[in-house]
C-alpha angles and dihedrals in degrees: 000000000000099000147001124286114276094019095106091247123138119253118225107193136114099246138084114248139182119213122181090344095307117116116219120187107208138233090051106121112225095033105142131208114220092008098268122135113226124222094254092055092045092053093044090055092047090050092051095044095045094040092232134122116270092251089058089044088059091052092046091048093048091048093046092049092049091049092044089052088057092047102049129052118277091243092054091045090054091048092051091046089053093063098041128087110276093243092057103039106066100079089051098069109083128210089236131051094216117095117228115228116234137128136237095280093057091041090055092044091055093047090048091053095044096046094043094235135118119267095257091057091044091051091050091046093049090050090048093050093048092049090049092047089055088059098037100054133051111276095245092052092053091047091051090054093047092049088064093055128076116261091253087077090068088069096059 
């Protein structure tokens, strides 16, 4: 077992268990207790989706969260950070509560600069992070974040 019950960690045993009413047949890697996605799984998904090594996926995720924190309101950033793995959330919370207004091109440019990658890799990384966010957080929380972004973000 890689964590305690109810922590959102995956269980790696050879038995079938039920936690909080949710059956989880093990060994199915990626089965989560409590429904939370852990940071390792988040980064692994970003890495696979962006076709980059996990080290670069960490940098793209950090840069995307920092840029997203600048783009959405402070309150929304704090709500989103509250449902993310602790290792991923910190860059999300901005020093100011006011959202800056910029589109996808500027978003990608900032991620590119912060992650030290070209804009094509940054765009792929941003898309991978957003897709993973959609799975990692409750649906309404993701929808709340997306409602603060221009429609062009739906096409990432």
